[in-house]
C-alpha positions in Angstrom: -1.2 5.0 7.6 -1.4 8.7 6.7 -3.9 9.5 8.7 -2.0 8.8 11.8 -0.8 12.0 13.7 1.2 12.9 16.7 -0.7 15.0 19.3 2.1 16.0 21.6 5.9 16.5 20.7 8.1 13.3 21.1 9.7 13.7 24.4 12.5 11.1 23.2 13.5 9.2 20.2 11.3 5.9 20.0 13.6 4.5 17.2 16.8 4.9 19.5 14.7 3.6 22.3 13.6 0.3 20.3 17.1 -0.4 19.2 18.3 0.1 22.9 16.0 -2.2 24.2 16.7 -4.6 21.3 13.0 -4.8 20.4 12.5 -6.6 16.9 8.7 -5.0 16.5 7.2 -2.0 17.9 3.9 -1.0 17.9 1.4 2.1 18.7 -1.8 -0.2 18.9 -3.0 -3.7 18.5 -6.6 -4.9 18.5 -8.6 -8.1 17.3 -10.0 -8.4 14.1 -11.9 -10.6 11.8 -13.0 -9.2 8.9 -10.9 -8.8 5.5 -8.7 -12.1 6.4 -10.9 -15.0 5.5 -8.8 -18.0 5.6 -5.6 -16.5 6.9 -5.7 -18.2 10.6 -6.3 -21.5 9.1 -3.3 -20.9 6.9 -1.1 -19.2 9.7 -2.0 -22.0 12.3 -1.0 -24.9 9.3 2.1 -23.0 8.6 3.3 -22.8 12.7 2.0 -26.8 13.0 3.9 -27.9 9.7 7.1 -26.4 11.0 6.5 -27.1 14.7 6.6 -23.6 15.6 5.1 -22.9 19.0 3.3 -19.5 20.2 5.7 -17.5 22.5 3.5 -14.7 23.4 -0.2 -15.5 24.0 -1.0 -11.6 24.0 -0.7 -11.9 20.3 -2.3 -15.1 19.8 -6.4 -14.4 19.3 -7.5 -17.5 18.4 -5.7 -19.5 21.2 -7.5 -16.8 23.7 -10.8 -17.8 22.3 -9.8 -21.5 22.2 -9.1 -21.2 25.9 -12.6 -19.3 26.7 -14.5 -21.7 24.7 -13.3 -24.6 26.7 -13.7 -22.7 30.1 -17.4 -22.2 28.7 -17.4 -25.9 27.4 -18.7 -25.2 23.9 -16.7 -26.2 20.9 -14.5 -23.4 19.3 -16.1 -24.4 15.9 -19.7 -23.2 17.0 -18.0 -19.7 17.4 -16.5 -19.0 13.5 -15.7 -15.8 14.3 -13.6 -16.7 16.9 -11.6 -19.1 14.2 -11.1 -16.2 11.8 -9.8 -13.5 14.4 -6.5 -12.5 14.6 -4.4 -10.2 16.8 -3.4 -7.2 14.4 -0.6 -5.0 14.9 -2.2 -1.8 13.7 -0.4 -0.3 10.7 -1.1 3.0 11.6 2.4 3.6 13.4 4.9 0.4 13.8 8.6 0.0 13.3 10.3 -3.2 12.7 14.1 -4.4 12.7 14.8 -4.9 9.0 17.0 -8.0 9.6 14.1 -9.6 11.3 11.6 -9.4 8.2 14.8 -10.8 6.4 15.5 -13.8 8.3 14.3 -17.2 6.6 11.4 -18.1 9.2 9.6 -14.6 8.3 10.3 -15.2 4.7 9.2 -18.4 4.6 6.0 -17.1 6.4 5.6 -15.0 3.8 5.8 -17.1 0.8 4.0 -19.8 2.3 1.3 -17.6 2.8 1.5 -15.8 -0.6 1.1 -19.2 -2.3 -2.4 -19.0 -0.7 -3.4 -16.2 -2.9 -5.1 -14.2 0.3 -3.6 -10.8 -0.8 -5.5 -11.1 -4.2 -8.6 -13.0 -2.9 -9.4 -11.8 0.5 -7.6 -8.5 1.0 -5.3 -9.6 3.9 -2.8 -7.0 5.0 0.5 -6.7 6.3 -0.9 -6.3 9.9 -2.2 -9.8 10.1 1.3 -10.9 9.3 2.7 -8.6 12.0 0.6 -10.3 15.0 1.3 -13.6 13.7 5.4 -12.8 14.1 4.7 -11.2 17.5 3.1 -14.3 18.6 5.2 -17.0 17.4 8.5 -15.6 15.6 10.0 -13.4 18.7 10.1 -13.7 22.1 7.6 -11.3 23.9 10.7 -9.1 25.5 11.4 -8.3 21.7 8.3 -6.6 21.2 7.5 -3.1 22.5 4.5 -0.9 22.7 5.2 2.5 21.6 3.9 5.0 24.5 3.3 7.9 22.1 0.3 10.4 22.1 -1.1 10.3 19.0 -4.5 10.1 17.0 -5.6 7.4 14.4 -9.0 7.8 12.9 -11.3 7.1 16.2 -8.4 6.0 18.6 -6.4 8.1 20.8 -3.5 7.4 23.0 -2.5 10.3 25.3 0.8 10.0 27.1 1.8 12.7 29.5 3.0 13.0 33.1 3.8 9.2 33.3 0.1 8.5 32.9 -1.2 7.0 29.8 -4.9 7.4 28.6 -6.3 5.5 25.5 -9.5 5.5 23.6 -10.0 3.1 21.3 -13.0 2.5 19.1 -13.7 -0.6 18.2 -16.4 -2.3 15.9 -19.1 -2.5 18.4 -18.3 0.1 21.3 -15.6 2.4 22.6 -13.2 1.3 25.2 -11.6 3.5 27.5 -8.6 2.7 29.8 
């Protein structure tokens, strides 16, 4: 995004770190989002089921976490429609990826499958949802890397200094300070 900016000088080259570590996707911030993506999760889950692709990283699969919680609470997930539409979003303000990964047949097939559902035109799907699904199911958790870089995007701020990380993330309902 054009409204992201660094708040401290970079200590190391993050692109070189990503290459050295073998990451396929790197991100600055993720969150769970349900708006602007009507039908995305149903279509994504159908794609995964049809191709027998299992989720490798539950941290990037919001629906699965909601399904697990609903089961623990003894309520049908269908009673919480927001949970069915929620997806983990790899926020587009600062992310990187190995171009070869995005050209691989599985990712290309996923994109074509989703594009045929007209979600871009009719529901405003964005690349952020695709990145979350890719991080959840197409690569191993060790191939996804968090970028610990001091920066600010809209109402979110991450500060990295002297080995400490402070996050201030403003969500849809309340702020989170970690």
